[in-house]
C-alpha positions in Angstrom: 0.0 0.0 0.0 2.9 2.4 0.8 4.5 1.5 -2.5 1.4 2.4 -4.3 1.1 5.8 -2.6 4.7 6.8 -3.1 5.5 10.2 -4.5 6.3 8.9 -8.0 2.9 7.3 -8.4 1.1 10.3 -7.1 3.0 12.5 -9.5 2.1 10.3 -12.5 -1.6 10.3 -11.4 -1.5 14.1 -11.1 0.0 14.4 -14.6 -2.6 12.1 -16.1 -5.6 14.0 -14.6 -4.0 17.3 -15.4 -3.5 16.3 -19.0 -7.1 15.0 -19.2 -8.4 18.2 -17.8 -6.4 20.3 -20.2 -7.7 18.2 -23.2 -11.3 18.7 -22.0 -10.7 22.5 -21.8 -9.2 22.5 -25.3 -12.0 20.4 -26.7 -14.7 22.6 -25.2 -13.3 26.0 -25.9 -11.2 25.5 -29.0 -12.0 22.3 -31.0 -15.8 22.3 -30.7 -16.3 26.0 -31.5 -14.0 25.6 -34.5 -15.9 22.5 -35.6 -19.4 24.0 -35.3 -18.5 27.4 -36.4 -18.3 28.5 -40.0 -20.0 31.1 -42.2 -23.7 30.7 -42.6 -25.0 30.9 -46.2 -28.4 31.0 -47.7 -29.2 28.1 -50.0 -29.9 29.5 -53.5 -32.8 28.4 -55.7 -31.5 26.0 -58.4 -34.8 24.3 -59.4 -35.3 24.8 -63.1 -31.6 25.2 -63.8 -29.5 22.7 -65.8 -27.5 20.3 -63.7 -24.2 22.0 -64.6 -25.4 25.5 -64.0 -26.9 24.4 -60.6 -23.6 22.8 -59.6 -21.6 26.0 -60.4 -24.1 28.2 -58.5 -23.9 26.0 -55.4 -20.1 25.9 -55.7 -20.0 29.7 -55.8 -21.8 29.8 -52.5 -19.4 27.2 -51.0 -22.0 24.5 -51.0 -21.5 20.9 -52.1 -23.5 19.3 -54.9 -25.0 15.8 -54.5 -26.9 14.2 -57.4 -29.6 12.3 -55.5 -31.2 10.7 -58.5 -33.5 11.1 -61.6 -37.2 11.4 -61.7 -39.7 12.1 -64.4 -41.4 15.5 -64.3 -43.4 16.7 -67.4 -42.9 20.4 -66.4 -39.1 20.3 -66.7 -36.9 19.2 -69.7 -34.4 16.4 -69.3 -31.3 17.4 -67.3 -32.8 20.2 -65.2 -33.2 20.3 -61.5 -36.7 19.5 -60.3 -36.2 19.3 -56.5 -33.6 20.4 -54.0 -33.0 19.6 -50.3 -32.5 21.8 -48.3 -35.0 24.1 -49.9 -34.0 27.5 -51.3 -33.8 30.2 -48.6 -32.7 27.8 -45.9 -29.6 29.0 -43.8 -26.9 26.4 -43.6 -23.2 26.2 -42.8 -20.8 26.6 -45.8 -19.8 23.2 -47.1 -23.2 21.8 -46.5 -24.3 19.1 -49.0 -27.3 20.1 -51.2 -29.2 17.1 -52.6 -30.6 17.6 -56.1 -33.1 15.5 -58.1 -32.8 15.7 -61.9 -35.5 15.4 -64.6 -35.2 12.3 -66.7 -37.2 13.9 -69.5 -40.4 12.6 -71.1 -40.8 8.9 -70.5 -41.0 6.4 -73.3 -43.2 3.3 -73.6 -43.2 0.3 -75.9 -46.0 0.0 -78.4 -48.1 -3.2 -77.7 -49.2 -5.7 -80.2 -52.7 -4.7 -81.4 -53.3 -6.7 -84.6 -56.0 -9.3 -84.2 -57.6 -7.5 -81.3 -61.1 -6.0 -81.5 -61.2 -2.1 -81.5 -62.5 -1.9 -77.9 -59.7 -4.2 -76.6 -57.1 -2.3 -78.6 -58.2 1.0 -77.1 -58.1 -0.3 -73.6 -54.6 -1.8 -74.2 -53.4 1.6 -75.5 -54.8 3.4 -72.4 -53.0 1.0 -70.1 -49.7 1.9 -71.7 -50.5 5.7 -71.5 -51.0 5.8 -75.3 -54.0 7.2 -77.2 -56.1 5.8 -80.0 -55.5 7.9 -83.1 -57.3 7.9 -86.5 -59.0 4.7 -87.7 -59.7 3.6 -91.2 -61.6 0.5 -92.5 -61.0 -1.9 -95.3 -62.9 -4.8 -96.6 -61.7 -8.0 -95.0 -62.8 -11.6 -94.2 -62.0 -10.8 -90.5 -64.8 -9.8 -88.1 -65.8 -6.2 -88.3 -63.7 -3.8 -86.2 -60.8 -6.2 -85.9 -57.4 -4.5 -86.0 -55.6 -5.4 -89.2 -52.7 -3.0 -89.1 -51.2 -0.6 -86.6 -49.2 2.5 -87.2 -46.1 1.6 -85.2 -44.6 -1.9 -85.0 -44.8 -3.8 -81.8 -42.0 -3.0 -79.3 -41.2 0.4 -80.8 -40.5 3.1 -78.1 -42.7 6.2 -78.3 -43.5 9.0 -75.9 -46.3 8.6 -73.5 -49.5 10.0 -74.9 -48.6 9.3 -78.5 -51.5 8.7 -80.9 -51.5 5.3 -82.6 -53.5 5.1 -85.9 -55.2 1.7 -86.7 -56.6 0.0 -89.8 -59.7 -2.0 -89.0 -61.6 -4.6 -90.8 -64.9 -3.4 -92.3 -66.0 -7.0 -92.9 -67.4 -8.0 -96.2 -69.2 -5.1 -97.9 -72.1 -6.5 -100.0 -72.4 -5.0 -103.5 -69.2 -3.0 -103.3 -65.7 -3.7 -104.6 -62.4 -2.7 -102.9 -60.2 -0.8 -105.3 -56.8 -2.7 -105.7 -53.4 -1.1 -105.2 -51.9 -0.3 -108.6 -49.0 1.9 -107.6 -45.7 0.8 -109.0 -47.3 -1.6 -111.5 -47.0 -1.3 -115.3 -49.9 0.1 -117.3 -50.6 -3.3 -118.8 -50.6 -5.1 -115.4 -52.9 -2.4 -113.9 -55.4 -2.7 -116.7 -55.6 -6.4 -116.3 -56.0 -6.0 -112.5 -58.8 -3.5 -113.0 -60.7 -5.7 -115.3 -60.2 -8.8 -113.1 -61.9 -6.8 -110.2 -64.9 -6.0 -112.4 -63.9 -2.4 -112.7 -63.1 -0.3 -115.8 -60.0 1.6 -117.0 -60.7 5.3 -116.9 -58.6 8.3 -118.0 -54.8 7.8 -118.3 -52.7 10.9 -117.4 -49.1 10.8 -118.5 -46.4 12.6 -116.5 -42.7 12.9 -117.3 -40.2 11.0 -115.1 -36.4 10.6 -115.2 -36.3 7.9 -112.4 -39.0 5.4 -113.4 -39.6 3.3 -116.4 -42.2 4.6 -118.9 -45.8 3.3 -118.3 -45.4 2.9 -114.5 -48.4 3.8 -112.4 -47.5 6.6 -109.9 -51.0 7.5 -108.7 -54.6 6.4 -109.0 -58.1 7.6 -108.4 -60.0 6.3 -106.5 -57.2 5.3 -104.2 -56.6 1.7 -103.0 -59.0 0.1 -100.4 -61.8 2.5 -101.4 -65.2 0.8 -101.8 -66.8 1.4 -105.2 -69.6 0.0 -107.3 -68.9 -2.6 -109.9 -67.8 -1.1 -113.2 -66.5 2.1 -111.7 -63.7 3.8 -113.8 -60.2 4.0 -112.3 -58.1 6.9 -113.5 -54.4 6.3 -113.6 -51.4 8.6 -113.6 -48.6 7.0 -115.6 -45.0 8.0 -116.4 -43.8 8.7 -119.9 -40.3 8.8 -121.3 -38.5 12.2 -121.1 -36.3 13.4 -123.9 -32.8 14.3 -122.8 -31.2 17.6 -123.9 -28.9 15.7 -126.3 -32.0 14.0 -128.0 -33.7 17.4 -128.4 -30.5 18.9 -129.8 -30.2 16.0 -132.3 -33.7 16.6 -133.7 -32.8 20.2 -134.8 
């Protein structure tokens, strides 16, 4: 017991407590005030700014930029700030991290498969995908009436939400009427045969010059394809004709 209470041990104990007391004083009156001190700054408003501009503005005010993530917002174009935390006007210490959410732009959806569906089912499918039914046209077909035969965009194509999708529907069999055949790109001879085979008649032929297509190629027709007409209706054709080159014209002089 005497050994333990000798002067040397008492001196060491005093030094230890003295050092601890000094550390507490330094921590309380120097380290802590320095740690919690710092210039207060007002958080600027960066909502609506591009990500790069927002970053520079925060940096100018000695604030840190943290990209918190992306989120769709139809009010803001892609790449702009749509939300910040802390909010603009808040007083914070310099160096404070400001969390920003960035607009991901207009969302895209994949066009669903609509062919073979009835019009009502096709419309509901479009609405579930945040798409809209556009214009519809009808053609004669062996399929039940109002069955989707063709869709404007192929299945799986990515389009913006709200996009209108046009559909071609089956009109069923139309009694007493004939569907005008597609004659575009065919020769005059082929078109005349097709017209007669469909119990229609060849109407007026209008010739138009063309450098790129062979002569007697059908480039337009009236009535247009898939139009329902009566038997014997005349089909007018617009057909290419040969064009004389400048050299040929010169040679005739």
